[in-house]
N, C-alpha and C positions, 0 to 999 in steps of 0.2 A: 244640427239638432239644437245646439245651445242658443243659436240666434232665433230659431222658430218657437221655442217652448214658451217664450214670454207672450206670445201672441196668439198661439193656437193650442188646442187640447191634445191629449195623448192619441186620440183616434186619427186626427188629421196628420200628426207628425209620423206616426206608425205607417199610415198609407203612403205618405210621400217617400218615406225610407224604403218601403216594399217596391214602389215604382222605380226607384233608383237601383234596385237589386242588392239591397244590404241583406246580410244573413239574418235569418229569424232570431237567433240567440242575441244578436246585437240589438235588434229591434226591441226584444223583451227587455233587455237591460236598459234601454233608453226610455221605454214606457214607464218602468218602475221608477226611474229617476224623475221623470216629468210628473207622475202622479203624486209625488211627495208635496209639491207646491201648486198643484193644478187649481185648487179653489182660490188661492190668492191671485193667481194669474187671471182667472175667469172674473173675479171681482173687478181687478184693475182694468181689464179690456172692456167690461160693461161700463164702468165708471168713465172711461175715456170716450166711449161712443155716446152713451146716454148720461147726461148730467144728473137727472133726477131718477129716483126709484120709480118702478112701475106703480101707477096709481089705479089703474083698471085691468080688467082681465085682457082686454086688447092689447094694452101696453106690456103686459107681463108676457103675453104670447109673442109679441114682437120681439121683445128682448131675448126671450127663450130661443126663438128661431135664429136670431143673430148668433148667440153663443153656440147653438147646434152647428151652425154652418162653419164655425171656427173649429169644430171638432171636440167640443166638451160634451161629456156624457150627461145624461139627464139628471142623475143624482147630483152632480156638481153644478149644474145649471140651477136646479131647485135650491140648493144650499146658497149659491152665490146671489140669486135674486132675493131670497128671504133675508139674507145678510145685509144687502143694501138697503132693504126696507127698515131694518133695525137701526142702521147707521144714520139715516135721515132724521 
């Protein structure tokens, strides 16, 4: 879990843990731990893949789909993409 949380969102990590047969209470603990810094991880992953912030709706949607495939929730994606716009 610790190795995956920097690159993936809580939904993807939880799904991978379920596939490996980890108990639900342990998954819940892992998800709460991951959610503490999920926004920072989403921004870092997005910055690594896309050097510039989205300039059009198409670019915004493309970056959002990428983060969604990594297991980040829409609320986190929205905040991360808006945050990268401010930083530029």
